[in-house]
A tleap script that builds the chain and sets N, CA, C and O, in Angstrom:
source leaprc.protein.ff14SB
mol = sequence {
  NMET GLN ALA VAL ILE ILE ASP GLN ILE ASP
  GLU CYS LEU GLN ARG LEU PRO PRO GLU LYS
  LEU ASP VAL VAL TYR ASP PHE VAL SER TYR
  LEU LEU LYS ARG GLU GLN ALA THR SER SER
  ALA PHE GLU THR MET LEU ALA SER GLU ALA
  VAL LEU ARG ARG ASP TRP ASP ARG PRO GLU
  GLU ASP ALA ALA TRP ALA HIE CLEU
}
set mol.1.N position { 0.844 -1.183 0.000 }
set mol.1.CA position { 0.000 0.000 0.000 }
set mol.1.C position { 0.885 1.241 0.000 }
set mol.1.O position { 1.850 1.333 0.759 }
set mol.2.N position { 0.552 2.162 -0.836 }
set mol.2.CA position { 1.315 3.395 -0.961 }
set mol.2.C position { 1.055 4.310 0.228 }
set mol.2.O position { -0.084 4.458 0.673 }
set mol.3.N position { 2.114 4.917 0.733 }
set mol.3.CA position { 1.965 5.869 1.831 }
set mol.3.C position { 1.244 7.118 1.318 }
set mol.3.O position { 1.525 7.615 0.227 }
set mol.4.N position { 0.332 7.599 2.114 }
set mol.4.CA position { -0.444 8.785 1.754 }
set mol.4.C position { -0.051 9.910 2.699 }
set mol.4.O position { 0.084 9.706 3.906 }
set mol.5.N position { 0.128 11.074 2.147 }
set mol.5.CA position { 0.464 12.222 2.986 }
set mol.5.C position { -0.783 13.096 3.154 }
set mol.5.O position { -1.735 13.000 2.379 }
set mol.6.N position { -0.758 13.930 4.158 }
set mol.6.CA position { -1.916 14.765 4.492 }
set mol.6.C position { -2.314 15.660 3.324 }
set mol.6.O position { -3.501 15.893 3.097 }
set mol.7.N position { -1.337 16.160 2.589 }
set mol.7.CA position { -1.662 17.021 1.447 }
set mol.7.C position { -2.508 16.281 0.407 }
set mol.7.O position { -3.395 16.875 -0.207 }
set mol.8.N position { -2.236 14.988 0.209 }
set mol.8.CA position { -3.032 14.210 -0.746 }
set mol.8.C position { -4.471 14.056 -0.252 }
set mol.8.O position { -5.420 14.160 -1.030 }
set mol.9.N position { -4.615 13.813 1.023 }
set mol.9.CA position { -5.958 13.689 1.600 }
set mol.9.C position { -6.690 15.018 1.487 }
set mol.9.O position { -7.863 15.063 1.116 }
set mol.10.N position { -5.995 16.087 1.808 }
set mol.10.CA position { -6.597 17.419 1.731 }
set mol.10.C position { -7.046 17.737 0.305 }
set mol.10.O position { -8.123 18.297 0.099 }
set mol.11.N position { -6.230 17.384 -0.659 }
set mol.11.CA position { -6.583 17.632 -2.059 }
set mol.11.C position { -7.870 16.887 -2.442 }
set mol.11.O position { -8.737 17.439 -3.119 }
set mol.12.N position { -7.977 15.656 -2.011 }
set mol.12.CA position { -9.198 14.882 -2.287 }
set mol.12.C position { -10.404 15.490 -1.579 }
set mol.12.O position { -11.494 15.557 -2.147 }
set mol.13.N position { -10.210 15.928 -0.353 }
set mol.13.CA position { -11.315 16.536 0.392 }
set mol.13.C position { -11.818 17.807 -0.284 }
set mol.13.O position { -13.019 18.079 -0.295 }
set mol.14.N position { -10.908 18.572 -0.840 }
set mol.14.CA position { -11.290 19.820 -1.509 }
set mol.14.C position { -12.192 19.562 -2.714 }
set mol.14.O position { -12.999 20.415 -3.083 }
set mol.15.N position { -12.057 18.394 -3.322 }
set mol.15.CA position { -12.851 18.075 -4.520 }
set mol.15.C position { -14.193 17.426 -4.191 }
set mol.15.O position { -15.049 17.302 -5.067 }
set mol.16.N position { -14.383 17.016 -2.955 }
set mol.16.CA position { -15.644 16.370 -2.581 }
set mol.16.C position { -16.781 17.383 -2.488 }
set mol.16.O position { -16.567 18.533 -2.106 }
set mol.17.N position { -17.985 16.949 -2.837 }
set mol.17.CA position { -19.128 17.838 -2.608 }
set mol.17.C position { -19.371 17.987 -1.106 }
set mol.17.O position { -19.102 17.060 -0.342 }
set mol.18.N position { -19.873 19.132 -0.683 }
set mol.18.CA position { -20.044 19.406 0.755 }
set mol.18.C position { -20.828 18.339 1.512 }
set mol.18.O position { -20.512 18.053 2.667 }
set mol.19.N position { -21.843 17.745 0.887 }
set mol.19.CA position { -22.646 16.746 1.601 }
set mol.19.C position { -21.857 15.472 1.911 }
set mol.19.O position { -22.260 14.704 2.784 }
set mol.20.N position { -20.759 15.236 1.227 }
set mol.20.CA position { -19.933 14.049 1.498 }
set mol.20.C position { -18.966 14.279 2.660 }
set mol.20.O position { -18.443 13.322 3.231 }
set mol.21.N position { -18.732 15.524 3.004 }
set mol.21.CA position { -17.784 15.826 4.078 }
set mol.21.C position { -18.265 15.307 5.429 }
set mol.21.O position { -17.450 14.946 6.277 }
set mol.22.N position { -19.571 15.267 5.637 }
set mol.22.CA position { -20.102 14.702 6.884 }
set mol.22.C position { -19.716 13.234 7.026 }
set mol.22.O position { -19.369 12.773 8.113 }
set mol.23.N position { -19.779 12.512 5.917 }
set mol.23.CA position { -19.426 11.091 5.933 }
set mol.23.C position { -17.944 10.923 6.258 }
set mol.23.O position { -17.566 10.061 7.051 }
set mol.24.N position { -17.117 11.747 5.641 }
set mol.24.CA position { -15.675 11.688 5.895 }
set mol.24.C position { -15.391 12.008 7.358 }
set mol.24.O position { -14.605 11.323 8.012 }
set mol.25.N position { -16.035 13.046 7.859 }
set mol.25.CA position { -15.833 13.431 9.261 }
set mol.25.C position { -16.252 12.308 10.209 }
set mol.25.O position { -15.542 12.003 11.168 }
set mol.26.N position { -17.397 11.698 9.941 }
set mol.26.CA position { -17.855 10.585 10.781 }
set mol.26.C position { -16.846 9.442 10.775 }
set mol.26.O position { -16.556 8.858 11.819 }
set mol.27.N position { -16.315 9.129 9.600 }
set mol.27.CA position { -15.361 8.029 9.493 }
set mol.27.C position { -14.058 8.342 10.229 }
set mol.27.O position { -13.538 7.500 10.962 }
set mol.28.N position { -13.542 9.533 10.035 }
set mol.28.CA position { -12.298 9.920 10.715 }
set mol.28.C position { -12.510 9.947 12.224 }
set mol.28.O position { -11.637 9.515 12.977 }
set mol.29.N position { -13.647 10.442 12.673 }
set mol.29.CA position { -13.962 10.449 14.108 }
set mol.29.C position { -14.021 9.030 14.653 }
set mol.29.O position { -13.523 8.755 15.745 }
set mol.30.N position { -14.633 8.132 13.888 }
set mol.30.CA position { -14.700 6.720 14.282 }
set mol.30.C position { -13.298 6.133 14.430 }
set mol.30.O position { -13.007 5.455 15.416 }
set mol.31.N position { -12.435 6.391 13.458 }
set mol.31.CA position { -11.071 5.866 13.524 }
set mol.31.C position { -10.328 6.386 14.754 }
set mol.31.O position { -9.620 5.632 15.421 }
set mol.32.N position { -10.491 7.662 15.047 }
set mol.32.CA position { -9.827 8.246 16.213 }
set mol.32.C position { -10.346 7.645 17.513 }
set mol.32.O position { -9.561 7.331 18.408 }
set mol.33.N position { -11.657 7.482 17.624 }
set mol.33.CA position { -12.231 6.891 18.834 }
set mol.33.C position { -11.772 5.456 19.015 }
set mol.33.O position { -11.469 5.025 20.127 }
set mol.34.N position { -11.724 4.721 17.915 }
set mol.34.CA position { -11.274 3.328 17.981 }
set mol.34.C position { -9.812 3.261 18.422 }
set mol.34.O position { -9.440 2.411 19.232 }
set mol.35.N position { -8.998 4.148 17.892 }
set mol.35.CA position { -7.579 4.191 18.262 }
set mol.35.C position { -7.419 4.532 19.741 }
set mol.35.O position { -6.607 3.921 20.436 }
set mol.36.N position { -8.185 5.500 20.220 }
set mol.36.CA position { -8.112 5.898 21.627 }
set mol.36.C position { -8.586 4.778 22.536 }
set mol.36.O position { -8.000 4.551 23.594 }
set mol.37.N position { -9.633 4.079 22.141 }
set mol.37.CA position { -10.158 2.974 22.952 }
set mol.37.C position { -9.147 1.847 23.030 }
set mol.37.O position { -8.938 1.267 24.096 }
set mol.38.N position { -8.522 1.534 21.908 }
set mol.38.CA position { -7.510 0.481 21.882 }
set mol.38.C position { -6.324 0.880 22.742 }
set mol.38.O position { -5.804 0.069 23.509 }
set mol.39.N position { -5.901 2.119 22.617 }
set mol.39.CA position { -4.770 2.612 23.394 }
set mol.39.C position { -5.082 2.595 24.886 }
set mol.39.O position { -4.244 2.182 25.687 }
set mol.40.N position { -6.269 3.037 25.265 }
set mol.40.CA position { -6.658 3.056 26.676 }
set mol.40.C position { -6.731 1.650 27.249 }
set mol.40.O position { -6.289 1.411 28.373 }
set mol.41.N position { -7.282 0.724 26.485 }
set mol.41.CA position { -7.382 -0.661 26.956 }
set mol.41.C position { -5.998 -1.257 27.146 }
set mol.41.O position { -5.759 -1.973 28.118 }
set mol.42.N position { -5.088 -0.969 26.230 }
set mol.42.CA position { -3.729 -1.493 26.335 }
set mol.42.C position { -3.010 -0.889 27.540 }
set mol.42.O position { -2.313 -1.596 28.268 }
set mol.43.N position { -3.176 0.403 27.748 }
set mol.43.CA position { -2.551 1.057 28.897 }
set mol.43.C position { -3.092 0.493 30.208 }
set mol.43.O position { -2.333 0.294 31.157 }
set mol.44.N position { -4.386 0.237 30.268 }
set mol.44.CA position { -4.992 -0.353 31.464 }
set mol.44.C position { -4.436 -1.741 31.713 }
set mol.44.O position { -4.133 -2.102 32.851 }
set mol.45.N position { -4.301 -2.524 30.644 }
set mol.45.CA position { -3.747 -3.862 30.777 }
set mol.45.C position { -2.326 -3.804 31.343 }
set mol.45.O position { -1.989 -4.553 32.260 }
set mol.46.N position { -1.511 -2.931 30.806 }
set mol.46.CA position { -0.136 -2.819 31.290 }
set mol.46.C position { -0.086 -2.351 32.742 }
set mol.46.O position { 0.721 -2.846 33.529 }
set mol.47.N position { -0.939 -1.407 33.093 }
set mol.47.CA position { -0.947 -0.882 34.456 }
set mol.47.C position { -1.404 -1.924 35.459 }
set mol.47.O position { -0.920 -1.945 36.591 }
set mol.48.N position { -2.320 -2.780 35.069 }
set mol.48.CA position { -2.856 -3.769 36.010 }
set mol.48.C position { -2.018 -5.034 36.092 }
set mol.48.O position { -2.191 -5.827 37.018 }
set mol.49.N position { -1.123 -5.234 35.155 }
set mol.49.CA position { -0.350 -6.475 35.125 }
set mol.49.C position { 0.454 -6.695 36.403 }
set mol.49.O position { 0.445 -7.796 36.953 }
set mol.50.N position { 1.139 -5.682 36.876 }
set mol.50.CA position { 1.966 -5.834 38.078 }
set mol.50.C position { 1.116 -6.168 39.304 }
set mol.50.O position { 1.517 -6.970 40.147 }
set mol.51.N position { -0.049 -5.550 39.394 }
set mol.51.CA position { -0.936 -5.810 40.533 }
set mol.51.C position { -1.471 -7.233 40.469 }
set mol.51.O position { -1.494 -7.945 41.474 }
set mol.52.N position { -1.897 -7.638 39.290 }
set mol.52.CA position { -2.444 -8.987 39.136 }
set mol.52.C position { -1.376 -10.066 39.301 }
set mol.52.O position { -1.671 -11.174 39.749 }
set mol.53.N position { -0.148 -9.742 38.941 }
set mol.53.CA position { 0.939 -10.715 39.072 }
set mol.53.C position { 1.067 -11.201 40.513 }
set mol.53.O position { 1.393 -12.364 40.747 }
set mol.54.N position { 0.814 -10.324 41.475 }
set mol.54.CA position { 0.898 -10.737 42.886 }
set mol.54.C position { -0.094 -11.854 43.185 }
set mol.54.O position { 0.201 -12.766 43.958 }
set mol.55.N position { -1.272 -11.778 42.569 }
set mol.55.CA position { -2.266 -12.831 42.773 }
set mol.55.C position { -1.954 -14.073 41.950 }
set mol.55.O position { -2.189 -15.194 42.400 }
set mol.56.N position { -1.435 -13.880 40.769 }
set mol.56.CA position { -1.189 -15.012 39.878 }
set mol.56.C position { 0.024 -15.834 40.300 }
set mol.56.O position { 0.000 -17.061 40.197 }
set mol.57.N position { 1.063 -15.192 40.765 }
set mol.57.CA position { 2.315 -15.886 41.086 }
set mol.57.C position { 2.313 -16.407 42.518 }
set mol.57.O position { 3.144 -16.024 43.342 }
set mol.58.N position { 1.365 -17.281 42.790 }
set mol.58.CA position { 1.277 -17.902 44.108 }
set mol.58.C position { 1.155 -19.412 43.918 }
set mol.58.O position { 0.597 -19.872 42.922 }
set mol.59.N position { 1.674 -20.175 44.868 }
set mol.59.CA position { 1.582 -21.637 44.759 }
set mol.59.C position { 0.140 -22.133 44.629 }
set mol.59.O position { -0.114 -23.111 43.927 }
set mol.60.N position { -0.799 -21.471 45.296 }
set mol.60.CA position { -2.201 -21.895 45.206 }
set mol.60.C position { -2.723 -21.759 43.772 }
set mol.60.O position { -3.462 -22.617 43.288 }
set mol.61.N position { -2.339 -20.697 43.117 }
set mol.61.CA position { -2.761 -20.499 41.732 }
set mol.61.C position { -2.127 -21.539 40.819 }
set mol.61.O position { -2.788 -22.086 39.937 }
set mol.62.N position { -0.841 -21.809 41.033 }
set mol.62.CA position { -0.170 -22.833 40.226 }
set mol.62.C position { -0.860 -24.179 40.377 }
set mol.62.O position { -1.060 -24.890 39.392 }
set mol.63.N position { -1.225 -24.530 41.598 }
set mol.63.CA position { -1.899 -25.805 41.849 }
set mol.63.C position { -3.281 -25.829 41.194 }
set mol.63.O position { -3.694 -26.852 40.647 }
set mol.64.N position { -3.984 -24.718 41.250 }
set mol.64.CA position { -5.331 -24.663 40.682 }
set mol.64.C position { -5.324 -24.830 39.162 }
set mol.64.O position { -6.271 -25.369 38.590 }
set mol.65.N position { -4.274 -24.376 38.521 }
set mol.65.CA position { -4.205 -24.431 37.059 }
set mol.65.C position { -3.314 -25.562 36.541 }
set mol.65.O position { -3.144 -25.695 35.330 }
set mol.66.N position { -2.756 -26.358 37.410 }
set mol.66.CA position { -1.798 -27.396 37.007 }
set mol.66.C position { -2.407 -28.436 36.072 }
set mol.66.O position { -1.703 -28.995 35.231 }
set mol.67.N position { -3.689 -28.700 36.207 }
set mol.67.CA position { -4.316 -29.744 35.394 }
set mol.67.C position { -4.614 -29.300 33.957 }
set mol.67.O position { -5.009 -30.127 33.136 }
set mol.68.N position { -4.439 -28.059 33.648 }
set mol.68.CA position { -4.747 -27.577 32.292 }
set mol.68.C position { -3.581 -27.719 31.355 }
set mol.68.O position { -3.683 -27.358 30.182 }
savepdb mol mol.pdb
quit
């Protein structure tokens, strides 16, 4: 896939009819929200890992999961 620069996107946007800009805005907003949600979920996972490790790294947990 060819890399696209902002100027190319802007040029295409300038040629779109005004009623199509709402669709573009909705799509770009969706992409940003999805990116933020993914980033937030990943950050939460990383932040909680150390806390959860205290519960996971115990002999009782090892015994409980040994049969799997």
